[in-house]
C-alpha positions as CSV (number, residue, x, y, z in Angstrom):
1,M,0.0,0.0,0.0
2,A,1.4,3.4,-1.0
3,H,0.9,6.7,0.8
4,V,-0.6,9.4,-1.3
5,L,-0.6,13.1,-0.3
6,I,-3.3,15.2,-1.8
7,V,-2.7,18.9,-1.9
8,D,-5.7,20.8,-3.2
9,D,-7.6,23.7,-1.7
10,E,-10.9,22.8,-3.5
11,P,-12.7,20.5,-1.0
12,A,-14.8,18.8,-3.7
13,I,-11.7,17.8,-5.8
14,A,-9.8,16.8,-2.7
15,L,-12.6,14.5,-1.5
16,A,-13.0,12.9,-4.9
17,L,-9.3,12.2,-5.1
18,E,-9.2,10.9,-1.5
19,F,-12.0,8.5,-2.3
20,L,-10.4,7.4,-5.5
21,M,-7.0,6.7,-3.9
22,Q,-8.6,4.9,-1.0
23,Q,-10.6,2.7,-3.4
24,D,-7.2,1.8,-5.0
25,G,-6.0,0.7,-1.6
26,H,-3.7,3.6,-0.8
27,A,-3.3,5.4,2.5
28,V,-4.2,9.0,2.0
29,T,-3.3,12.3,3.7
30,S,-5.1,15.4,2.4
31,V,-4.0,19.0,3.0
32,R,-5.1,22.4,1.6
33,T,-1.9,24.6,1.7
34,A,1.7,24.6,0.5
35,A,2.9,25.0,4.1
36,D,0.9,21.9,5.2
37,A,2.2,19.9,2.2
38,L,5.8,20.7,3.1
39,A,5.2,19.8,6.8
40,A,3.6,16.4,6.0
41,P,5.5,13.2,6.1
42,V,7.1,12.4,2.8
43,P,4.6,10.2,0.8
44,D,5.1,7.9,-2.2
45,V,3.0,10.1,-4.5
46,V,1.8,13.6,-4.3
47,L,-1.3,14.9,-6.2
48,L,-0.5,18.6,-6.2
49,D,-2.5,21.6,-7.3
50,V,-0.5,24.4,-8.8
51,M,-2.5,27.3,-7.3
52,L,-2.6,27.1,-3.6
53,P,-3.8,29.8,-1.2
54,D,-0.4,30.4,0.4
55,G,2.0,29.7,-2.5
56,S,2.8,28.0,-5.7
57,G,2.5,24.2,-6.2
58,L,5.6,24.6,-8.4
59,D,7.6,25.7,-5.4
60,V,6.2,22.9,-3.4
61,C,7.2,20.4,-6.1
62,R,10.7,21.8,-6.3
63,A,11.1,21.5,-2.5
64,L,9.7,18.0,-2.4
65,K,11.9,16.8,-5.2
66,A,15.0,18.2,-3.4
67,R,14.5,15.8,-0.5
68,D,16.5,12.6,-0.1
69,A,13.4,10.5,-0.4
70,A,11.7,12.5,-3.2
71,P,8.1,11.4,-3.9
72,H,6.5,11.1,-7.3
73,V,4.5,14.3,-8.1
74,L,1.5,14.5,-10.3
75,M,0.5,18.1,-10.8
76,I,-3.2,18.9,-11.2
77,S,-4.2,22.3,-12.3
78,A,-6.8,24.5,-13.9
79,R,-4.0,26.0,-15.9
80,G,-4.1,24.1,-19.1
81,R,-1.7,25.9,-21.6
82,D,1.3,24.0,-22.9
83,V,3.6,26.4,-21.2
84,D,1.9,25.6,-17.8
85,A,2.6,21.9,-18.2
86,A,6.1,22.7,-19.2
87,H,6.7,24.7,-16.1
88,G,5.3,21.9,-14.0
89,L,7.6,19.3,-15.6
90,A,10.5,21.7,-15.3
91,A,9.8,22.0,-11.6
92,G,10.3,18.2,-11.3
93,A,6.7,16.9,-11.7
94,D,6.4,13.4,-13.1
95,G,3.2,14.3,-14.9
96,Y,0.6,17.1,-15.4
97,L,-3.2,16.9,-15.6
98,T,-5.5,19.8,-16.3
99,K,-8.9,20.3,-14.6
100,P,-11.4,19.0,-15.3
101,F,-9.8,15.6,-15.6
102,A,-11.0,12.1,-16.0
103,I,-10.8,10.4,-12.6
104,A,-9.7,7.2,-14.3
105,D,-6.7,9.1,-15.7
106,V,-5.5,10.0,-12.2
107,A,-5.7,6.5,-10.9
108,A,-3.9,5.1,-14.0
109,R,-1.1,7.6,-13.7
110,V,-0.6,6.9,-10.0
111,R,-0.5,3.2,-10.7
112,A,2.1,3.8,-13.5
113,L,4.2,5.9,-11.2
114,L,4.2,3.3,-8.5
115,A,4.8,0.5,-10.9
116,G,8.0,2.2,-11.9
117,D,9.2,1.7,-8.2
118,A,8.6,-2.1,-8.3
């Protein structure tokens, strides 16, 4: 069982992602801010919104990826331009999905990231 950290300030999206990850058998921690994301124990995978109330998800991604036990990061954002995805990937993200997204895509991407660890 993997540990998934969900970082999204939109309660409906966070709850849907929590439910999805729990259905896939993962332990889930959900936070709403950049500060809480950086204070949380390092997970296996982070589902990270780009726009957070107290900072940028891009900065959070960089900080997480700089850790010794860097998690996989899948950025999830309403920003859907090609340049936005490029910024996310340049910050170290392993993938980038735009809102609205197909819930099955999130689950499949998390499974693929974790399969790479096996």
